[in-house]
C-alpha positions as CSV (number, residue, x, y, z in Angstrom):
1,X,18.0,68.6,75.4
2,X,17.6,67.0,78.8
3,X,13.9,66.7,79.7
4,X,13.1,68.0,83.2
5,X,11.1,65.5,85.3
6,X,9.0,65.9,88.4
7,X,11.0,65.1,91.6
8,X,8.9,62.0,92.6
9,X,9.1,60.7,89.0
10,X,12.8,61.1,88.9
11,X,13.3,59.5,92.3
12,X,11.2,56.5,91.3
13,X,13.2,56.2,88.1
14,X,16.4,56.0,90.1
15,X,14.8,53.4,92.3
16,X,13.4,51.3,89.4
17,X,16.8,51.3,87.7
18,X,18.7,50.5,90.9
19,X,16.4,47.7,91.7
20,X,16.9,46.2,88.2
21,X,20.7,46.5,88.5
22,X,20.8,45.2,92.0
23,X,19.0,42.0,91.0
24,X,20.7,41.5,87.7
25,X,24.3,42.3,88.7
26,X,24.0,41.9,92.5
27,X,24.1,44.7,95.0
28,X,27.8,44.5,95.7
29,X,28.8,44.6,92.0
30,X,26.5,47.5,91.2
31,X,28.0,51.0,91.4
32,X,26.5,54.4,91.4
33,X,28.0,55.0,88.0
34,X,26.1,52.0,86.7
35,X,22.9,53.6,87.8
36,X,23.9,57.0,86.3
37,X,24.8,55.4,82.9
38,X,21.7,53.3,82.8
39,X,19.4,56.3,83.3
40,X,21.6,58.9,81.6
41,X,21.7,61.4,84.4
42,X,24.5,63.5,86.0
43,X,26.1,62.5,89.4
44,X,24.7,65.6,90.9
45,X,21.2,64.6,90.1
46,X,21.7,61.3,91.8
47,X,23.1,62.8,94.9
48,X,20.3,65.3,95.1
49,X,18.0,62.4,95.9
50,X,20.3,59.9,97.6
51,X,23.5,60.2,99.6
52,X,24.8,56.8,98.7
53,X,24.2,53.4,97.1
54,X,23.3,52.1,100.5
55,X,20.6,54.7,100.9
56,X,19.2,53.6,97.5
57,X,19.1,50.0,98.6
58,X,17.2,51.0,101.8
59,X,14.7,52.9,99.7
60,X,14.3,50.0,97.2
61,X,13.6,47.4,100.0
62,X,11.4,49.8,101.9
63,X,9.2,50.5,98.9
64,X,8.9,46.7,98.4
65,X,8.0,46.0,102.0
66,X,5.7,49.0,102.3
67,X,3.3,47.6,99.7
68,X,2.6,44.5,101.8
69,X,2.4,46.5,105.0
70,X,-0.1,49.0,103.5
71,X,-2.2,46.1,102.4
72,X,-2.0,44.7,106.0
73,X,-3.1,48.0,107.5
74,X,-6.1,48.1,105.2
75,X,-7.1,44.6,106.2
76,X,-6.5,45.2,109.9
77,X,-8.8,48.3,109.8
78,X,-11.7,46.5,108.1
79,X,-14.5,46.3,110.7
80,X,-16.4,43.6,108.7
81,X,-13.6,41.1,109.1
82,X,-13.2,38.8,112.1
83,X,-9.8,38.5,113.9
84,X,-8.9,35.2,112.2
85,X,-10.0,36.5,108.8
86,X,-7.8,39.5,109.3
87,X,-4.8,37.4,110.3
88,X,-5.3,35.0,107.3
89,X,-5.6,37.9,104.8
90,X,-2.6,39.7,106.2
91,X,-0.5,36.6,105.9
92,X,-1.7,36.0,102.3
93,X,-1.1,39.7,101.4
94,X,2.6,39.2,102.0
95,X,2.9,36.4,99.4
96,X,4.0,37.3,95.8
97,X,1.0,38.5,93.9
98,X,2.8,39.2,90.6
99,X,5.6,37.9,88.5
100,X,7.8,40.9,89.3
101,X,7.3,40.5,93.1
102,X,8.0,36.8,92.8
103,X,11.2,37.4,90.9
104,X,12.3,40.0,93.4
105,X,11.9,37.5,96.3
106,X,13.8,34.9,94.3
107,X,16.6,37.4,93.8
108,X,16.8,38.0,97.5
109,X,18.1,34.4,97.8
110,X,21.2,35.0,95.7
111,X,24.4,35.2,97.7
112,X,25.4,38.5,96.3
113,X,22.1,40.0,97.4
114,X,22.4,38.9,101.0
115,X,22.4,42.5,102.3
116,X,19.1,43.2,100.5
117,X,17.7,39.9,101.9
118,X,18.7,40.8,105.4
119,X,17.2,44.3,105.1
120,X,13.9,42.9,103.7
121,X,13.5,40.4,106.6
122,X,14.3,43.1,109.2
123,X,11.9,45.7,107.7
124,X,9.1,43.2,107.4
125,X,9.4,42.3,111.1
126,X,9.6,45.9,112.3
127,X,6.7,47.2,110.1
128,X,4.3,44.2,110.4
129,X,4.6,43.8,114.1
130,X,2.5,46.8,115.1
131,X,-0.2,45.9,112.5
132,X,-0.4,42.3,113.7
133,X,-0.3,43.4,117.4
134,X,-3.4,45.5,116.8
135,X,-5.2,42.5,115.5
136,X,-4.0,40.3,118.4
137,X,-5.1,42.9,120.9
138,X,-8.6,42.9,119.3
139,X,-8.6,39.1,119.8
140,X,-7.7,39.5,123.4
141,X,-10.6,41.9,123.9
142,X,-12.9,39.4,122.3
143,X,-11.4,36.6,124.5
144,X,-10.1,34.7,121.5
145,X,-6.6,35.0,122.9
146,X,-5.1,35.2,126.3
147,X,-1.6,36.7,126.0
148,X,0.1,39.2,128.4
149,X,2.7,40.2,125.8
150,X,1.0,40.6,122.4
151,X,3.7,42.8,120.8
152,X,6.6,40.8,122.0
153,X,4.9,37.5,121.1
154,X,4.2,38.7,117.6
155,X,7.9,39.7,117.2
156,X,9.0,36.2,118.2
157,X,6.5,34.6,115.8
158,X,7.4,36.9,112.9
159,X,11.1,36.3,113.4
160,X,10.6,32.6,113.5
161,X,8.4,32.5,110.4
162,X,10.4,34.9,108.4
163,X,13.7,33.1,109.2
164,X,12.9,29.4,109.7
165,X,10.6,29.2,106.6
166,X,12.8,31.2,104.3
167,X,13.7,28.9,101.4
168,X,16.8,30.9,100.6
169,X,18.2,30.2,104.1
170,X,17.1,26.6,104.8
171,X,16.5,23.8,102.3
172,X,14.0,21.7,104.3
173,X,12.7,18.5,102.9
174,X,8.9,18.3,102.4
175,X,8.4,16.0,105.4
176,X,10.4,18.4,107.5
177,X,8.4,21.4,106.4
178,X,5.1,19.6,107.4
179,X,6.4,19.0,110.9
180,X,7.7,22.5,111.3
181,X,4.4,24.0,110.1
182,X,2.5,21.8,112.6
183,X,4.9,22.9,115.4
184,X,4.6,26.5,114.4
185,X,0.8,26.4,114.7
186,X,1.1,24.7,118.1
187,X,3.5,27.5,119.2
188,X,1.2,30.2,117.9
189,X,-1.8,28.7,119.7
190,X,0.1,28.2,122.9
191,X,1.9,31.5,123.2
192,X,-1.3,33.5,122.2
193,X,-3.5,31.4,124.5
194,X,-5.8,30.5,121.6
195,X,-8.2,27.6,121.2
196,X,-6.5,24.4,119.9
197,X,-7.0,24.2,116.1
198,X,-8.0,27.8,115.7
199,X,-4.8,28.6,113.7
200,X,-5.0,25.6,111.3
201,X,-5.5,28.0,108.4
202,X,-1.9,29.1,108.7
203,X,-0.9,26.1,106.5
204,X,-2.2,28.2,103.6
205,X,0.7,30.6,103.8
206,X,3.0,27.7,102.9
207,X,1.1,26.4,99.9
């Protein structure tokens, strides 16, 4: 007899299974039937929660990104932290903190998972920008930064860091990475109007 499950539990079961299949078989090669067979549910049950495989992919990536964004929001709201402490902790919160998360990011770099990879980069930029902008605006009020376009500046910086430093896109040599990190710190300090050397801690995000 089929066991009835709570809606949220069933939805997460579909997402967990889809995530596993997307990264084992690749998004393109995974079908809705694969997901149904793996869980053992009827097609109607699947379509009750999701309209398509594409919608499932969106939900898988969104769930993954939201974990890092939620951590960033908590850090940004902490009144005990300085602006630079917030920025550093937010950066570090986006790095893999578990084997599963590390494996997921590694899977993003496979050619067959290019759509998921693109989605993850886009979602990260869109969702982290307002959180980081809030911290930058705090820095402007405290005269740490002098920047007329905090939101737009953070968008450019996020796009640059998410794309240029993505190991799945570029295969930089160690000496090239060092120069690009130094250049990125210079660009951050210049565009935000920050004191020279104040962003030296950014190197920790690449360790």
